mmCIF file of the N, C-alpha and C atoms, coordinates in Angstrom:
data_MODEL
# 
_entry.id   MODEL 
# 
loop_
_atom_site.group_PDB 
_atom_site.id 
_atom_site.type_symbol 
_atom_site.label_atom_id 
_atom_site.label_alt_id 
_atom_site.label_comp_id 
_atom_site.label_asym_id 
_atom_site.label_entity_id 
_atom_site.label_seq_id 
_atom_site.pdbx_PDB_ins_code 
_atom_site.Cartn_x 
_atom_site.Cartn_y 
_atom_site.Cartn_z 
_atom_site.occupancy 
_atom_site.B_iso_or_equiv 
_atom_site.pdbx_formal_charge 
_atom_site.auth_seq_id 
_atom_site.auth_comp_id 
_atom_site.auth_asym_id 
_atom_site.auth_atom_id 
_atom_site.pdbx_PDB_model_num 
ATOM 1   N N  . UNK A 1 1  ? -59.924 49.144 -8.726  1.00 0.00 ? 1  UNK A N  1 
ATOM 2   C CA . UNK A 1 1  ? -59.118 49.165 -9.924  1.00 0.00 ? 1  UNK A CA 1 
ATOM 3   C C  . UNK A 1 1  ? -59.051 47.769 -10.525 1.00 0.00 ? 1  UNK A C  1 
ATOM 4   N N  . UNK A 1 2  ? -59.134 47.682 -11.817 1.00 0.00 ? 2  UNK A N  1 
ATOM 5   C CA . UNK A 1 2  ? -58.962 46.361 -12.441 1.00 0.00 ? 2  UNK A CA 1 
ATOM 6   C C  . UNK A 1 2  ? -57.521 45.874 -12.293 1.00 0.00 ? 2  UNK A C  1 
ATOM 7   N N  . UNK A 1 3  ? -57.339 44.595 -12.436 1.00 0.00 ? 3  UNK A N  1 
ATOM 8   C CA . UNK A 1 3  ? -56.028 43.998 -12.232 1.00 0.00 ? 3  UNK A CA 1 
ATOM 9   C C  . UNK A 1 3  ? -54.985 44.524 -13.233 1.00 0.00 ? 3  UNK A C  1 
ATOM 10  N N  . UNK A 1 4  ? -55.411 44.800 -14.470 1.00 0.00 ? 4  UNK A N  1 
ATOM 11  C CA . UNK A 1 4  ? -54.456 45.320 -15.459 1.00 0.00 ? 4  UNK A CA 1 
ATOM 12  C C  . UNK A 1 4  ? -53.887 46.666 -15.037 1.00 0.00 ? 4  UNK A C  1 
ATOM 13  N N  . UNK A 1 5  ? -54.706 47.526 -14.458 1.00 0.00 ? 5  UNK A N  1 
ATOM 14  C CA . UNK A 1 5  ? -54.245 48.828 -14.014 1.00 0.00 ? 5  UNK A CA 1 
ATOM 15  C C  . UNK A 1 5  ? -53.260 48.694 -12.849 1.00 0.00 ? 5  UNK A C  1 
ATOM 16  N N  . UNK A 1 6  ? -53.525 47.742 -11.951 1.00 0.00 ? 6  UNK A N  1 
ATOM 17  C CA . UNK A 1 6  ? -52.622 47.508 -10.830 1.00 0.00 ? 6  UNK A CA 1 
ATOM 18  C C  . UNK A 1 6  ? -51.277 46.991 -11.340 1.00 0.00 ? 6  UNK A C  1 
ATOM 19  N N  . UNK A 1 7  ? -51.326 46.049 -12.283 1.00 0.00 ? 7  UNK A N  1 
ATOM 20  C CA . UNK A 1 7  ? -50.092 45.517 -12.863 1.00 0.00 ? 7  UNK A CA 1 
ATOM 21  C C  . UNK A 1 7  ? -49.280 46.597 -13.551 1.00 0.00 ? 7  UNK A C  1 
ATOM 22  N N  . UNK A 1 8  ? -49.956 47.480 -14.278 1.00 0.00 ? 8  UNK A N  1 
ATOM 23  C CA . UNK A 1 8  ? -49.276 48.573 -14.961 1.00 0.00 ? 8  UNK A CA 1 
ATOM 24  C C  . UNK A 1 8  ? -48.643 49.536 -13.950 1.00 0.00 ? 8  UNK A C  1 
ATOM 25  N N  . UNK A 1 9  ? -49.358 49.834 -12.883 1.00 0.00 ? 9  UNK A N  1 
ATOM 26  C CA . UNK A 1 9  ? -48.841 50.754 -11.856 1.00 0.00 ? 9  UNK A CA 1 
ATOM 27  C C  . UNK A 1 9  ? -47.607 50.157 -11.176 1.00 0.00 ? 9  UNK A C  1 
ATOM 28  N N  . UNK A 1 10 ? -47.641 48.876 -10.887 1.00 0.00 ? 10 UNK A N  1 
ATOM 29  C CA . UNK A 1 10 ? -46.495 48.216 -10.248 1.00 0.00 ? 10 UNK A CA 1 
ATOM 30  C C  . UNK A 1 10 ? -45.308 48.187 -11.196 1.00 0.00 ? 10 UNK A C  1 
ATOM 31  N N  . UNK A 1 11 ? -45.560 47.903 -12.468 1.00 0.00 ? 11 UNK A N  1 
ATOM 32  C CA . UNK A 1 11 ? -44.481 47.868 -13.462 1.00 0.00 ? 11 UNK A CA 1 
ATOM 33  C C  . UNK A 1 11 ? -43.825 49.234 -13.604 1.00 0.00 ? 11 UNK A C  1 
ATOM 34  N N  . UNK A 1 12 ? -44.631 50.282 -13.703 1.00 0.00 ? 12 UNK A N  1 
ATOM 35  C CA . UNK A 1 12 ? -44.096 51.642 -13.842 1.00 0.00 ? 12 UNK A CA 1 
ATOM 36  C C  . UNK A 1 12 ? -43.332 52.023 -12.580 1.00 0.00 ? 12 UNK A C  1 
ATOM 37  N N  . UNK A 1 13 ? -43.867 51.685 -11.413 1.00 0.00 ? 13 UNK A N  1 
ATOM 38  C CA . UNK A 1 13 ? -43.193 52.024 -10.157 1.00 0.00 ? 13 UNK A CA 1 
ATOM 39  C C  . UNK A 1 13 ? -41.830 51.311 -10.053 1.00 0.00 ? 13 UNK A C  1 
ATOM 40  N N  . UNK A 1 14 ? -41.776 50.049 -10.425 1.00 0.00 ? 14 UNK A N  1 
ATOM 41  C CA . UNK A 1 14 ? -40.501 49.321 -10.389 1.00 0.00 ? 14 UNK A CA 1 
ATOM 42  C C  . UNK A 1 14 ? -39.513 49.886 -11.408 1.00 0.00 ? 14 UNK A C  1 
ATOM 43  N N  . UNK A 1 15 ? -40.003 50.274 -12.576 1.00 0.00 ? 15 UNK A N  1 
ATOM 44  C CA . UNK A 1 15 ? -39.141 50.868 -13.587 1.00 0.00 ? 15 UNK A CA 1 
ATOM 45  C C  . UNK A 1 15 ? -38.542 52.189 -13.091 1.00 0.00 ? 15 UNK A C  1 
ATOM 46  N N  . UNK A 1 16 ? -39.371 53.043 -12.542 1.00 0.00 ? 16 UNK A N  1 
ATOM 47  C CA . UNK A 1 16 ? -38.905 54.328 -12.022 1.00 0.00 ? 16 UNK A CA 1 
ATOM 48  C C  . UNK A 1 16 ? -37.941 54.119 -10.872 1.00 0.00 ? 16 UNK A C  1 
ATOM 49  N N  . UNK A 1 17 ? -38.240 53.190 -9.977  1.00 0.00 ? 17 UNK A N  1 
ATOM 50  C CA . UNK A 1 17 ? -37.368 52.881 -8.844  1.00 0.00 ? 17 UNK A CA 1 
ATOM 51  C C  . UNK A 1 17 ? -36.002 52.407 -9.349  1.00 0.00 ? 17 UNK A C  1 
ATOM 52  N N  . UNK A 1 18 ? -35.988 51.555 -10.384 1.00 0.00 ? 18 UNK A N  1 
ATOM 53  C CA . UNK A 1 18 ? -34.735 51.050 -10.928 1.00 0.00 ? 18 UNK A CA 1 
ATOM 54  C C  . UNK A 1 18 ? -33.897 52.172 -11.545 1.00 0.00 ? 18 UNK A C  1 
ATOM 55  N N  . UNK A 1 19 ? -34.545 53.054 -12.285 1.00 0.00 ? 19 UNK A N  1 
ATOM 56  C CA . UNK A 1 19 ? -33.829 54.189 -12.895 1.00 0.00 ? 19 UNK A CA 1 
ATOM 57  C C  . UNK A 1 19 ? -33.240 55.082 -11.814 1.00 0.00 ? 19 UNK A C  1 
ATOM 58  N N  . UNK A 1 20 ? -33.997 55.374 -10.787 1.00 0.00 ? 20 UNK A N  1 
ATOM 59  C CA . UNK A 1 20 ? -33.518 56.222 -9.682  1.00 0.00 ? 20 UNK A CA 1 
ATOM 60  C C  . UNK A 1 20 ? -32.353 55.547 -8.971  1.00 0.00 ? 20 UNK A C  1 
ATOM 61  N N  . UNK A 1 21 ? -32.452 54.254 -8.737  1.00 0.00 ? 21 UNK A N  1 
ATOM 62  C CA . UNK A 1 21 ? -31.381 53.523 -8.058  1.00 0.00 ? 21 UNK A CA 1 
ATOM 63  C C  . UNK A 1 21 ? -30.089 53.531 -8.892  1.00 0.00 ? 21 UNK A C  1 
ATOM 64  N N  . UNK A 1 22 ? -30.213 53.317 -10.185 1.00 0.00 ? 22 UNK A N  1 
ATOM 65  C CA . UNK A 1 22 ? -29.025 53.333 -11.059 1.00 0.00 ? 22 UNK A CA 1 
ATOM 66  C C  . UNK A 1 22 ? -28.405 54.723 -11.071 1.00 0.00 ? 22 UNK A C  1 
ATOM 67  N N  . UNK A 1 23 ? -29.256 55.751 -11.147 1.00 0.00 ? 23 UNK A N  1 
ATOM 68  C CA . UNK A 1 23 ? -28.741 57.128 -11.157 1.00 0.00 ? 23 UNK A CA 1 
ATOM 69  C C  . UNK A 1 23 ? -28.000 57.463 -9.865  1.00 0.00 ? 23 UNK A C  1 
ATOM 70  N N  . UNK A 1 24 ? -28.556 57.062 -8.741  1.00 0.00 ? 24 UNK A N  1 
ATOM 71  C CA . UNK A 1 24 ? -27.898 57.304 -7.460  1.00 0.00 ? 24 UNK A CA 1 
ATOM 72  C C  . UNK A 1 24 ? -26.573 56.559 -7.354  1.00 0.00 ? 24 UNK A C  1 
ATOM 73  N N  . UNK A 1 25 ? -26.532 55.318 -7.829  1.00 0.00 ? 25 UNK A N  1 
ATOM 74  C CA . UNK A 1 25 ? -25.311 54.546 -7.808  1.00 0.00 ? 25 UNK A CA 1 
ATOM 75  C C  . UNK A 1 25 ? -24.229 55.199 -8.669  1.00 0.00 ? 25 UNK A C  1 
ATOM 76  N N  . UNK A 1 26 ? -24.614 55.662 -9.871  1.00 0.00 ? 26 UNK A N  1 
ATOM 77  C CA . UNK A 1 26 ? -23.644 56.318 -10.749 1.00 0.00 ? 26 UNK A CA 1 
ATOM 78  C C  . UNK A 1 26 ? -23.145 57.623 -10.135 1.00 0.00 ? 26 UNK A C  1 
ATOM 79  N N  . UNK A 1 27 ? -24.032 58.383 -9.501  1.00 0.00 ? 27 UNK A N  1 
ATOM 80  C CA . UNK A 1 27 ? -23.607 59.632 -8.867  1.00 0.00 ? 27 UNK A CA 1 
ATOM 81  C C  . UNK A 1 27 ? -22.647 59.362 -7.716  1.00 0.00 ? 27 UNK A C  1 
ATOM 82  N N  . UNK A 1 28 ? -22.912 58.320 -6.939  1.00 0.00 ? 28 UNK A N  1 
ATOM 83  C CA . UNK A 1 28 ? -22.019 57.949 -5.849  1.00 0.00 ? 28 UNK A CA 1 
ATOM 84  C C  . UNK A 1 28 ? -20.658 57.511 -6.387  1.00 0.00 ? 28 UNK A C  1 
ATOM 85  N N  . UNK A 1 29 ? -20.677 56.772 -7.490  1.00 0.00 ? 29 UNK A N  1 
ATOM 86  C CA . UNK A 1 29 ? -19.442 56.294 -8.095  1.00 0.00 ? 29 UNK A CA 1 
ATOM 87  C C  . UNK A 1 29 ? -18.598 57.484 -8.577  1.00 0.00 ? 29 UNK A C  1 
ATOM 88  N N  . UNK A 1 30 ? -19.222 58.440 -9.256  1.00 0.00 ? 30 UNK A N  1 
ATOM 89  C CA . UNK A 1 30 ? -18.514 59.610 -9.744  1.00 0.00 ? 30 UNK A CA 1 
ATOM 90  C C  . UNK A 1 30 ? -17.972 60.432 -8.587  1.00 0.00 ? 30 UNK A C  1 
ATOM 91  N N  . UNK A 1 31 ? -18.767 60.587 -7.562  1.00 0.00 ? 31 UNK A N  1 
ATOM 92  C CA . UNK A 1 31 ? -18.342 61.361 -6.398  1.00 0.00 ? 31 UNK A CA 1 
ATOM 93  C C  . UNK A 1 31 ? -17.166 60.695 -5.703  1.00 0.00 ? 31 UNK A C  1 
ATOM 94  N N  . UNK A 1 32 ? -17.220 59.362 -5.571  1.00 0.00 ? 32 UNK A N  1 
ATOM 95  C CA . UNK A 1 32 ? -16.174 58.641 -4.856  1.00 0.00 ? 32 UNK A CA 1 
ATOM 96  C C  . UNK A 1 32 ? -14.874 58.571 -5.662  1.00 0.00 ? 32 UNK A C  1 
ATOM 97  N N  . UNK A 1 33 ? -14.956 58.628 -6.990  1.00 0.00 ? 33 UNK A N  1 
ATOM 98  C CA . UNK A 1 33 ? -13.741 58.519 -7.792  1.00 0.00 ? 33 UNK A CA 1 
ATOM 99  C C  . UNK A 1 33 ? -13.176 59.886 -8.149  1.00 0.00 ? 33 UNK A C  1 
ATOM 100 N N  . UNK A 1 34 ? -13.742 60.948 -7.606  1.00 0.00 ? 34 UNK A N  1 
ATOM 101 C CA . UNK A 1 34 ? -13.266 62.287 -7.889  1.00 0.00 ? 34 UNK A CA 1 
ATOM 102 C C  . UNK A 1 34 ? -11.953 62.574 -7.164  1.00 0.00 ? 34 UNK A C  1 
ATOM 103 N N  . UNK A 1 35 ? -11.419 63.769 -7.373  1.00 0.00 ? 35 UNK A N  1 
ATOM 104 C CA . UNK A 1 35 ? -10.162 64.117 -6.707  1.00 0.00 ? 35 UNK A CA 1 
ATOM 105 C C  . UNK A 1 35 ? -10.329 64.190 -5.195  1.00 0.00 ? 35 UNK A C  1 
ATOM 106 N N  . UNK A 1 36 ? -9.306  63.760 -4.489  1.00 0.00 ? 36 UNK A N  1 
ATOM 107 C CA . UNK A 1 36 ? -9.363  63.727 -3.028  1.00 0.00 ? 36 UNK A CA 1 
ATOM 108 C C  . UNK A 1 36 ? -9.226  65.115 -2.423  1.00 0.00 ? 36 UNK A C  1 
ATOM 109 N N  . UNK A 1 37 ? -8.416  65.941 -3.058  1.00 0.00 ? 37 UNK A N  1 
ATOM 110 C CA . UNK A 1 37 ? -8.219  67.297 -2.542  1.00 0.00 ? 37 UNK A CA 1 
ATOM 111 C C  . UNK A 1 37 ? -7.864  68.215 -3.700  1.00 0.00 ? 37 UNK A C  1 
ATOM 112 N N  . UNK A 1 38 ? -7.784  69.490 -3.395  1.00 0.00 ? 38 UNK A N  1 
ATOM 113 C CA . UNK A 1 38 ? -7.450  70.450 -4.439  1.00 0.00 ? 38 UNK A CA 1 
ATOM 114 C C  . UNK A 1 38 ? -6.026  70.265 -4.928  1.00 0.00 ? 38 UNK A C  1 
ATOM 115 N N  . UNK A 1 39 ? -5.124  69.839 -4.056  1.00 0.00 ? 39 UNK A N  1 
ATOM 116 C CA . UNK A 1 39 ? -3.742  69.665 -4.463  1.00 0.00 ? 39 UNK A CA 1 
ATOM 117 C C  . UNK A 1 39 ? -3.594  68.603 -5.540  1.00 0.00 ? 39 UNK A C  1 
ATOM 118 N N  . UNK A 1 40 ? -4.443  67.587 -5.533  1.00 0.00 ? 40 UNK A N  1 
ATOM 119 C CA . UNK A 1 40 ? -4.292  66.508 -6.502  1.00 0.00 ? 40 UNK A CA 1 
ATOM 120 C C  . UNK A 1 40 ? -4.729  66.933 -7.900  1.00 0.00 ? 40 UNK A C  1 
ATOM 121 N N  . UNK A 1 41 ? -5.434  68.060 -8.028  1.00 0.00 ? 41 UNK A N  1 
ATOM 122 C CA . UNK A 1 41 ? -5.874  68.494 -9.352  1.00 0.00 ? 41 UNK A CA 1 
ATOM 123 C C  . UNK A 1 41 ? -4.916  69.498 -9.980  1.00 0.00 ? 41 UNK A C  1 
ATOM 124 N N  . UNK A 1 42 ? -3.900  69.958 -9.237  1.00 0.00 ? 42 UNK A N  1 
ATOM 125 C CA . UNK A 1 42 ? -2.985  70.930 -9.781  1.00 0.00 ? 42 UNK A CA 1 
ATOM 126 C C  . UNK A 1 42 ? -2.028  70.271 -10.772 1.00 0.00 ? 42 UNK A C  1 
ATOM 127 N N  . UNK A 1 43 ? -1.743  70.986 -11.853 1.00 0.00 ? 43 UNK A N  1 
ATOM 128 C CA . UNK A 1 43 ? -0.828  70.470 -12.863 1.00 0.00 ? 43 UNK A CA 1 
ATOM 129 C C  . UNK A 1 43 ? 0.615   70.757 -12.442 1.00 0.00 ? 43 UNK A C  1 
ATOM 130 N N  . UNK A 1 44 ? 1.527   69.833 -12.694 1.00 0.00 ? 44 UNK A N  1 
ATOM 131 C CA . UNK A 1 44 ? 2.930   70.124 -12.390 1.00 0.00 ? 44 UNK A CA 1 
ATOM 132 C C  . UNK A 1 44 ? 3.457   71.199 -13.351 1.00 0.00 ? 44 UNK A C  1 
ATOM 133 N N  . UNK A 1 45 ? 4.456   71.962 -12.932 1.00 0.00 ? 45 UNK A N  1 
ATOM 134 C CA . UNK A 1 45 ? 4.985   72.991 -13.830 1.00 0.00 ? 45 UNK A CA 1 
ATOM 135 C C  . UNK A 1 45 ? 5.676   72.368 -15.035 1.00 0.00 ? 45 UNK A C  1 
ATOM 136 N N  . UNK A 1 46 ? 5.433   72.953 -16.202 1.00 0.00 ? 46 UNK A N  1 
ATOM 137 C CA . UNK A 1 46 ? 6.055   72.451 -17.418 1.00 0.00 ? 46 UNK A CA 1 
ATOM 138 C C  . UNK A 1 46 ? 7.337   73.228 -17.657 1.00 0.00 ? 46 UNK A C  1 
ATOM 139 N N  . UNK A 1 47 ? 8.450   72.548 -17.593 1.00 0.00 ? 47 UNK A N  1 
ATOM 140 C CA . UNK A 1 47 ? 9.743   73.197 -17.761 1.00 0.00 ? 47 UNK A CA 1 
ATOM 141 C C  . UNK A 1 47 ? 10.111  73.242 -19.244 1.00 0.00 ? 47 UNK A C  1 
ATOM 142 N N  . UNK A 1 48 ? 10.766  74.322 -19.641 1.00 0.00 ? 48 UNK A N  1 
ATOM 143 C CA . UNK A 1 48 ? 11.236  74.526 -21.007 1.00 0.00 ? 48 UNK A CA 1 
ATOM 144 C C  . UNK A 1 48 ? 10.109  74.645 -22.022 1.00 0.00 ? 48 UNK A C  1 
ATOM 145 N N  . UNK A 1 49 ? 8.916   74.933 -21.589 1.00 0.00 ? 49 UNK A N  1 
ATOM 146 C CA . UNK A 1 49 ? 7.814   75.108 -22.517 1.00 0.00 ? 49 UNK A CA 1 
ATOM 147 C C  . UNK A 1 49 ? 7.534   76.591 -22.668 1.00 0.00 ? 49 UNK A C  1 
ATOM 148 N N  . UNK A 1 50 ? 7.019   76.970 -23.804 1.00 0.00 ? 50 UNK A N  1 
ATOM 149 C CA . UNK A 1 50 ? 6.664   78.352 -24.041 1.00 0.00 ? 50 UNK A CA 1 
ATOM 150 C C  . UNK A 1 50 ? 7.714   79.120 -24.803 1.00 0.00 ? 50 UNK A C  1 
ATOM 151 N N  . UNK A 1 51 ? 8.873   78.488 -25.060 1.00 0.00 ? 51 UNK A N  1 
ATOM 152 C CA . UNK A 1 51 ? 9.937   79.151 -25.802 1.00 0.00 ? 51 UNK A CA 1 
ATOM 153 C C  . UNK A 1 51 ? 10.300  78.358 -27.048 1.00 0.00 ? 51 UNK A C  1 
ATOM 154 N N  . UNK A 1 52 ? 9.334   77.619 -27.580 1.00 0.00 ? 52 UNK A N  1 
ATOM 155 C CA . UNK A 1 52 ? 9.594   76.827 -28.775 1.00 0.00 ? 52 UNK A CA 1 
ATOM 156 C C  . UNK A 1 52 ? 10.303  75.522 -28.501 1.00 0.00 ? 52 UNK A C  1 
ATOM 157 N N  . UNK A 1 53 ? 10.496  75.175 -27.242 1.00 0.00 ? 53 UNK A N  1 
ATOM 158 C CA . UNK A 1 53 ? 11.184  73.936 -26.888 1.00 0.00 ? 53 UNK A CA 1 
ATOM 159 C C  . UNK A 1 53 ? 10.141  72.948 -26.356 1.00 0.00 ? 53 UNK A C  1 
ATOM 160 N N  . UNK A 1 54 ? 10.240  71.736 -26.825 1.00 0.00 ? 54 UNK A N  1 
ATOM 161 C CA . UNK A 1 54 ? 9.320   70.705 -26.386 1.00 0.00 ? 54 UNK A CA 1 
ATOM 162 C C  . UNK A 1 54 ? 10.117  69.515 -25.873 1.00 0.00 ? 54 UNK A C  1 
ATOM 163 N N  . UNK A 1 55 ? 9.543   68.743 -24.965 1.00 0.00 ? 55 UNK A N  1 
ATOM 164 C CA . UNK A 1 55 ? 10.283  67.589 -24.448 1.00 0.00 ? 55 UNK A CA 1 
ATOM 165 C C  . UNK A 1 55 ? 10.561  66.570 -25.557 1.00 0.00 ? 55 UNK A C  1 
ATOM 166 N N  . UNK A 1 56 ? 11.661  65.875 -25.412 1.00 0.00 ? 56 UNK A N  1 
ATOM 167 C CA . UNK A 1 56 ? 12.031  64.872 -26.398 1.00 0.00 ? 56 UNK A CA 1 
ATOM 168 C C  . UNK A 1 56 ? 11.061  63.696 -26.310 1.00 0.00 ? 56 UNK A C  1 
ATOM 169 N N  . UNK A 1 57 ? 10.568  63.272 -27.456 1.00 0.00 ? 57 UNK A N  1 
ATOM 170 C CA . UNK A 1 57 ? 9.699   62.093 -27.503 1.00 0.00 ? 57 UNK A CA 1 
ATOM 171 C C  . UNK A 1 57 ? 10.349  61.085 -28.431 1.00 0.00 ? 57 UNK A C  1 
ATOM 172 N N  . UNK A 1 58 ? 10.423  59.833 -28.009 1.00 0.00 ? 58 UNK A N  1 
ATOM 173 C CA . UNK A 1 58 ? 11.047  58.832 -28.879 1.00 0.00 ? 58 UNK A CA 1 
ATOM 174 C C  . UNK A 1 58 ? 10.193  58.564 -30.102 1.00 0.00 ? 58 UNK A C  1 
ATOM 175 N N  . UNK A 1 59 ? 10.832  58.223 -31.206 1.00 0.00 ? 59 UNK A N  1 
ATOM 176 C CA . UNK A 1 59 ? 10.131  57.868 -32.435 1.00 0.00 ? 59 UNK A CA 1 
ATOM 177 C C  . UNK A 1 59 ? 9.764   56.386 -32.348 1.00 0.00 ? 59 UNK A C  1 
ATOM 178 N N  . UNK A 1 60 ? 8.498   56.111 -32.193 1.00 0.00 ? 60 UNK A N  1 
ATOM 179 C CA . UNK A 1 60 ? 8.042   54.730 -32.006 1.00 0.00 ? 60 UNK A CA 1 
ATOM 180 C C  . UNK A 1 60 ? 7.516   54.094 -33.272 1.00 0.00 ? 60 UNK A C  1 
ATOM 181 N N  . UNK A 1 61 ? 7.648   54.775 -34.405 1.00 0.00 ? 61 UNK A N  1 
ATOM 182 C CA . UNK A 1 61 ? 7.139   54.212 -35.653 1.00 0.00 ? 61 UNK A CA 1 
ATOM 183 C C  . UNK A 1 61 ? 7.927   52.977 -36.046 1.00 0.00 ? 61 UNK A C  1 
ATOM 184 N N  . UNK A 1 62 ? 7.225   51.901 -36.324 1.00 0.00 ? 62 UNK A N  1 
ATOM 185 C CA . UNK A 1 62 ? 7.856   50.670 -36.781 1.00 0.00 ? 62 UNK A CA 1 
ATOM 186 C C  . UNK A 1 62 ? 8.518   49.866 -35.684 1.00 0.00 ? 62 UNK A C  1 
ATOM 187 N N  . UNK A 1 63 ? 8.371   50.264 -34.429 1.00 0.00 ? 63 UNK A N  1 
ATOM 188 C CA . UNK A 1 63 ? 9.043   49.529 -33.355 1.00 0.00 ? 63 UNK A CA 1 
ATOM 189 C C  . UNK A 1 63 ? 8.144   48.488 -32.710 1.00 0.00 ? 63 UNK A C  1 
ATOM 190 N N  . UNK A 1 64 ? 6.871   48.515 -33.028 1.00 0.00 ? 64 UNK A N  1 
ATOM 191 C CA . UNK A 1 64 ? 5.937   47.565 -32.390 1.00 0.00 ? 64 UNK A CA 1 
ATOM 192 C C  . UNK A 1 64 ? 6.068   46.196 -33.062 1.00 0.00 ? 64 UNK A C  1 
ATOM 193 N N  . UNK A 1 65 ? 6.025   45.161 -32.240 1.00 0.00 ? 65 UNK A N  1 
ATOM 194 C CA . UNK A 1 65 ? 6.059   43.801 -32.761 1.00 0.00 ? 65 UNK A CA 1 
ATOM 195 C C  . UNK A 1 65 ? 4.652   43.409 -33.222 1.00 0.00 ? 65 UNK A C  1 
ATOM 196 N N  . UNK A 1 66 ? 4.606   42.517 -34.188 1.00 0.00 ? 66 UNK A N  1 
ATOM 197 C CA . UNK A 1 66 ? 3.302   41.994 -34.594 1.00 0.00 ? 66 UNK A CA 1 
ATOM 198 C C  . UNK A 1 66 ? 2.867   40.962 -33.556 1.00 0.00 ? 66 UNK A C  1 
ATOM 199 N N  . UNK A 1 67 ? 1.633   40.566 -33.635 1.00 0.00 ? 67 UNK A N  1 
ATOM 200 C CA . UNK A 1 67 ? 1.107   39.584 -32.698 1.00 0.00 ? 67 UNK A CA 1 
ATOM 201 C C  . UNK A 1 67 ? 1.858   38.272 -32.740 1.00 0.00 ? 67 UNK A C  1 
ATOM 202 N N  . UNK A 1 68 ? 2.221   37.837 -33.983 1.00 0.00 ? 68 UNK A N  1 
ATOM 203 C CA . UNK A 1 68 ? 2.931   36.562 -34.109 1.00 0.00 ? 68 UNK A CA 1 
ATOM 204 C C  . UNK A 1 68 ? 4.332   36.670 -33.523 1.00 0.00 ? 68 UNK A C  1 
ATOM 205 N N  . UNK A 1 69 ? 4.985   37.820 -33.660 1.00 0.00 ? 69 UNK A N  1 
ATOM 206 C CA . UNK A 1 69 ? 6.306   37.997 -33.057 1.00 0.00 ? 69 UNK A CA 1 
ATOM 207 C C  . UNK A 1 69 ? 6.219   37.974 -31.536 1.00 0.00 ? 69 UNK A C  1 
ATOM 208 N N  . UNK A 1 70 ? 5.163   38.559 -30.996 1.00 0.00 ? 70 UNK A N  1 
ATOM 209 C CA . UNK A 1 70 ? 4.963   38.525 -29.540 1.00 0.00 ? 70 UNK A CA 1 
ATOM 210 C C  . UNK A 1 70 ? 4.766   37.098 -29.074 1.00 0.00 ? 70 UNK A C  1 
ATOM 211 N N  . UNK A 1 71 ? 3.940   36.335 -29.803 1.00 0.00 ? 71 UNK A N  1 
ATOM 212 C CA . UNK A 1 71 ? 3.680   34.943 -29.417 1.00 0.00 ? 71 UNK A CA 1 
ATOM 213 C C  . UNK A 1 71 ? 4.988   34.143 -29.491 1.00 0.00 ? 71 UNK A C  1 
ATOM 214 N N  . UNK A 1 72 ? 5.773   34.366 -30.549 1.00 0.00 ? 72 UNK A N  1 
ATOM 215 C CA . UNK A 1 72 ? 7.054   33.673 -30.659 1.00 0.00 ? 72 UNK A CA 1 
ATOM 216 C C  . UNK A 1 72 ? 7.998   34.013 -29.524 1.00 0.00 ? 72 UNK A C  1 
ATOM 217 N N  . UNK A 1 73 ? 7.990   35.263 -29.087 1.00 0.00 ? 73 UNK A N  1 
ATOM 218 C CA . UNK A 1 73 ? 8.845   35.675 -27.960 1.00 0.00 ? 73 UNK A CA 1 
ATOM 219 C C  . UNK A 1 73 ? 8.378   34.992 -26.681 1.00 0.00 ? 73 UNK A C  1 
ATOM 220 N N  . UNK A 1 74 ? 7.076   34.905 -26.501 1.00 0.00 ? 74 UNK A N  1 
ATOM 221 C CA . UNK A 1 74 ? 6.552   34.285 -25.278 1.00 0.00 ? 74 UNK A CA 1 
ATOM 222 C C  . UNK A 1 74 ? 6.810   32.786 -25.246 1.00 0.00 ? 74 UNK A C  1 
ATOM 223 N N  . UNK A 1 75 ? 6.745   32.132 -26.420 1.00 0.00 ? 75 UNK A N  1 
ATOM 224 C CA . UNK A 1 75 ? 6.919   30.686 -26.465 1.00 0.00 ? 75 UNK A CA 1 
ATOM 225 C C  . UNK A 1 75 ? 8.384   30.266 -26.412 1.00 0.00 ? 75 UNK A C  1 
ATOM 226 N N  . UNK A 1 76 ? 9.281   31.158 -26.785 1.00 0.00 ? 76 UNK A N  1 
ATOM 227 C CA . UNK A 1 76 ? 10.689  30.754 -26.821 1.00 0.00 ? 76 UNK A CA 1 
ATOM 228 C C  . UNK A 1 76 ? 11.359  30.856 -25.453 1.00 0.00 ? 76 UNK A C  1 
# 
């Protein structure tokens, strides 16, 4: 085989190896970060729902400080 063909084969092999390695690492990461048991995936019961009643949520409109107000609070 000429040297160019050998270089191309090595490059393709390294590329494929890298893709396989990254895929295996990502699969391991997803598997390891999954739920530990079936109990951890169960949703807690929602009380007072289903009858037109919803939990109270605070009105947060206009309550956020601007960046400069935050900096002033931190510096004072």
